[in-house]
C-alpha positions in Angstrom: 30.9 10.3 28.3 29.7 6.7 27.5 33.0 4.9 28.8 32.4 7.3 32.3 29.3 6.0 32.4 30.6 2.7 32.0 32.6 2.9 35.3 30.1 3.8 37.4 27.9 1.0 36.2 30.6 -1.1 37.3 31.1 0.5 40.5 27.2 -0.4 41.1 27.6 -3.5 40.1 30.5 -4.3 42.3 29.1 -3.3 45.6 25.4 -5.5 44.4 28.1 -8.7 43.9 30.4 -8.0 46.5 27.8 -7.9 49.4 25.3 -10.4 50.2 23.2 -8.0 52.0 22.2 -6.1 48.9 18.9 -7.4 47.6 18.8 -4.6 44.6 20.6 -2.6 42.6 18.1 -0.1 43.0 19.3 -0.4 47.1 23.0 0.2 46.5 22.3 3.2 44.4 20.5 4.8 46.8 21.8 3.5 50.0 25.5 2.4 49.6 27.6 5.4 50.5 31.0 4.0 49.7 29.4 3.7 46.1 28.3 7.4 46.4 32.3 8.3 47.5 33.6 6.4 44.8 31.0 8.3 42.1 31.8 11.6 43.4 35.3 10.9 43.4 35.4 9.8 39.7 33.7 13.7 39.1 36.0 15.2 41.4 39.3 13.6 39.9 37.8 14.6 36.0 37.5 18.1 37.6 41.6 17.6 39.0 42.9 17.3 35.8 42.3 20.0 34.6 44.2 23.0 36.9 41.5 25.7 37.0 39.3 23.4 38.2 41.2 21.9 41.3 40.0 24.4 43.6 36.5 23.3 42.8 37.3 19.1 42.5 39.2 19.7 46.1 35.7 21.7 47.2 33.4 18.9 45.7 35.3 15.9 47.6 35.0 17.8 51.0 30.9 17.7 50.0 31.3 14.3 48.9 33.2 13.2 52.6 30.4 15.6 54.6 28.2 12.9 53.0 29.3 10.0 53.4 31.8 9.9 55.8 34.3 8.8 53.5 37.4 11.2 52.2 39.2 10.4 48.8 41.4 13.2 47.2 40.7 14.0 44.2 44.5 13.6 43.3 44.4 10.3 44.1 43.9 7.1 41.3 41.3 4.4 41.6 41.1 1.8 39.4 37.8 0.4 38.3 35.1 -2.1 40.5 36.4 -0.9 43.9 34.0 -1.6 46.6 34.5 -0.2 49.9 31.9 -2.0 52.3 30.1 0.1 55.1 32.8 2.7 54.4 32.4 4.8 57.2 35.9 6.5 58.2 37.9 5.5 54.9 40.7 8.0 54.1 42.9 8.2 50.7 45.5 10.2 50.4 46.3 12.3 47.3 49.1 10.0 45.6 47.4 6.6 47.0 47.0 4.3 43.3 44.3 1.9 43.9 44.6 -1.2 41.5 41.3 -3.0 39.9 38.9 -5.4 42.3 40.2 -3.6 45.3 37.8 -3.9 48.7 38.5 -1.5 51.3 36.4 -1.9 55.1 35.5 1.0 56.8 38.2 2.8 59.2 41.0 1.5 56.6 43.5 4.3 55.4 45.3 4.8 52.7 47.7 7.4 54.4 51.1 8.7 54.1 54.4 9.4 56.8 56.1 12.3 55.1 54.7 16.2 54.5 56.8 16.4 51.7 55.7 16.8 48.0 55.7 14.0 45.8 54.5 10.2 46.0 53.7 9.9 49.9 51.0 7.4 49.8 50.5 3.9 49.4 50.0 1.8 46.2 48.1 -1.1 46.1 47.3 -3.9 43.2 44.7 -5.7 41.6 42.4 -7.6 44.3 44.0 -6.4 47.0 42.0 -6.7 50.5 42.1 -3.9 53.4 40.4 -4.7 56.3 38.3 -2.4 58.2 40.7 0.0 60.9 44.2 -0.8 58.6 46.3 1.7 57.9 48.7 1.4 55.2 51.1 4.2 55.4 54.1 5.8 53.5 54.8 5.2 49.6 54.7 1.5 50.3 53.5 -1.6 47.6 50.9 -4.0 48.4 51.0 -6.6 45.4 48.3 -8.4 43.9 45.9 -10.0 45.9 47.6 -9.5 48.7 45.1 -9.0 52.4 45.9 -6.6 55.2 44.3 -7.7 58.1 41.7 -6.1 60.6 43.8 -2.7 62.4 47.3 -3.7 61.0 49.9 -0.4 60.3 51.6 -1.3 57.0 55.1 0.5 56.8 56.8 -1.9 54.5 55.8 -3.7 51.4 53.9 -6.6 51.3 54.4 -9.4 48.4 51.6 -10.4 45.7 49.7 -12.8 47.8 50.5 -12.4 51.4 48.4 -11.9 54.1 49.7 -9.1 56.7 48.4 -8.7 60.5 49.7 -7.1 63.5 51.0 -4.1 64.3 53.8 -3.2 62.6 52.2 -5.9 60.1 53.9 -8.9 59.4 53.6 -11.8 57.2 51.6 -14.5 58.6 53.9 -18.3 57.3 52.3 -22.0 57.6 54.9 -24.7 57.2 54.7 -27.9 57.5 56.9 -29.8 60.2 58.4 -33.0 59.7 55.6 -34.9 62.3 53.0 -33.5 60.0 52.1 -30.5 62.2 51.6 -27.0 61.2 54.0 -24.4 62.3 53.1 -21.2 62.1 55.9 -18.1 62.6 56.3 -14.4 61.7 58.1 -13.1 59.1 59.0 -9.5 58.5 56.7 -8.0 54.8 59.9 -8.2 52.3 60.4 -11.8 53.4 60.7 -13.3 50.0 60.1 -17.0 51.0 56.7 -16.2 52.8 53.5 -18.4 52.2 50.0 -17.4 53.3 48.2 -18.8 56.4 44.9 -20.2 54.7 43.3 -20.3 58.5 43.6 -16.4 57.8 41.6 -16.5 54.5 38.5 -17.9 56.0 38.4 -16.0 59.4 35.6 -13.0 59.0 37.5 -11.4 62.0 40.7 -10.4 59.9 38.8 -8.5 57.9 35.6 -6.7 59.9 
């Protein structure tokens, strides 16, 4: 129980540290639906691991959805210090796996493309950022430190450290030509020779 409470405190601290609008821990604890949704999920997930409690876990997740506007299936596996900025409209499917220190903006979806049983939702590495309205669909892998731009639709793997934007999502590559000018081109998200475009990292419109 002490370890579980420690994880809940980490969720609270993550929101406090990452949101410049947060003025106090009390404000975050009382007024941040993303934190409330994560706390509700963590309780429901513990229940989900007991076969006899799966129905109550599912019902609890729906109550949390009604209260926060965020739907997290209790079967999903979420890492530590997940931060949901604003949070409204975020959906995380049953077989999704999310690493540590991930940031998700409002309207983001970790969804499926198949109605079959088994692994059908994305896996996110540590430190991933998912922009508002982005859709990451199917059992794809998003590598550590990758960023998904606002409203992007990801249906293929995204390499670690890459930035994916567009519909369907592609990697932005920043290359220097012989005359010293920059040449920006797009490559498939599975390309092994991508180079991240620094401009995408600092433009807030990409994420919100």
